[in-house]
N, C-alpha and C positions, 0 to 999 in steps of 0.2 A: 332537151331540158336536162339540167344537171341533177344528179341523184341527190336525195336529201343528205346522205352521208357526206358527199363531197361538199355540199353547201355548208353543212355544219362544221366540217373540218376546215374549210376556208375561212369561216367566221372565227373559229378558234385560233387559227394561225394569225389572223389580223389582230385579234385581241392580245395575243402573246407578243407580237411585234410592237403593238401600241403600248403595252405595259412596259416593255424594255425601253422604248423611246421616252415615255413619261418618267421612268426612273432615272434615265440619263439626264433629262431636263432638270430634275430635282438636284442631282449632283452638280451639274454645271452652274445652275443658278445660285446654289449655295457657295460654290467656289468663287463665283464672280463677286460676291459680296463678303467674302471671308475677311477682308480688311476692316470691316465694321464690327464692333463687339456685339454679339448676340442679335444682330439685325440680319434677317434672312427671309427669302421668299418661299421657303419650303412649306411653312404653315399655310400660307395663302394658296399655294399650288395643290397641296394635299386636300385642303377643303374644297377647292374647285373641282379637283379630280373626283372626289367622293360624291359631289353633287351631280356632276355631268357624266362621268364615266365610272360608275361604282364597280362594275365587274372587273375593270382593268386596274383599279386602284390598289388592291392588295399586292398584285404582281409588281406594280411600279414601286411601292414602298419596299418590297423585298429587294428589288434591284438596288434601290437607293441605300438601304441598310448594308447590303453586302459590299457595295462599292465604297461606302464610308469606312468599313472595316479594312478593306484592301488599302485605301489611301492613308488611313491614320492608325492602323493596327487594331487588333481585336482585344482591346483592354476591357476593364470593368465598365468604362463609360459606354461601351458598345452594347452591353446587356440592357442598358436603359432604352436604347433605340429599338430593341426587340418588342417593346410594348408601347412606347410613347407615341410613335407615329401611327400605329394601327388604332390606338385609342382615339387619336384626333380624327382619323377617317371615320370611325364608328360614330363618334359624337356628331360630326358634320352630317353624316348620313341620317342620323336620327332627327336632326334639326332641318332636314332638307326642304321642308315646306316654307321655311323662312327665306325671303328673297328681298332683303333690305340691306344695303351696303353698311349703314351705320350699325345695325344689329350684328352683322357678321364681323365688323371691325371691333365691336365690344367683345364678342366671343373670342376672336383671335387675340386681342390684347389680354384678355383674362387668361387664355391658355398660355400665352408667353409669360405672364406674371406667375402662373402656377407651375411653370416648366421645371424649375429647380426642385420644388417640393415633390412633383411627380417622379423626377429622376432620383431623388433621395431615397425612394423606396428600395432601390437596389442595396443601399448601404445598411438598411435595416437587417438584411439577411447576410450580406457579405462582411459587415463590420459590426457596429453596435448601434442601438437607438441614439445614444449620445453623439456618436460620430455623424449619423445621418442628420440629426438636428443641427449640429454645428456646420456641417457641409452646406445644408440648405440655407441657414441664416447668413453665412458668409457670402453666399451668392445672390442675396436679395437685390443688391444694386444692379447686377447683371440681368436678373429677372425683370426688374423695372424697365431697363433699356429694351429687353426682349419684348415685353408687353407693349411699350410705346411704339417700337418699330413695327410689330405685327399690326397694331391698330392703324398706323399711318399707311402702311403698304396696302392693307385690306381696303381701307377707305378710298384710297386713290385708284386701285387696280381691280377691285371686285367686279364692277359692272363691265368695263371693257373686256376683261379677260373671260368673264362668264359668257358674254355675248360671242366672243371669238370661239370659245369651246363649243357653244351651241351650233354655230355656223359650221365648224369642222365636223361635228357629229352628223349634221344633215348631209354634208357633202360626202362623207364616208359611209353614210347609211348605217350608222351604228345604233 
């Protein structure tokens, strides 16, 4: 019989590897859709990860954020990522009792619509309130596309992907 320490360390290694794979999936899925303006599956995946694999989600988000910085440079935009995706995971986890695709689509769409406003917070500190407001307002058309894309992706993929994650969790005994 394996010792409890070995069992716990094995579980920890599995969680660490899974977090890395989840983070890589976030990057690859975002890259795959990068030709479409502000339409991305990252919001969908982070929500699903927070619902089904909450312990691995912070690590996955960290991998995603670091790889985005490596790919695109560690500019001021990157500071936004340091809170925007963790906030999404936290909100999803707080709403974890909700299990209706339409409600998650509405939440996801609203988050996409608010994305620019949430990101503008960095400019309150790095620039001026007037700059933050103008940056946010000029991006509203993209936020509208982001919200619509999030809504559609979530509505179409929430149920099949959540079911797939639940199956994987059972098979991996997580």
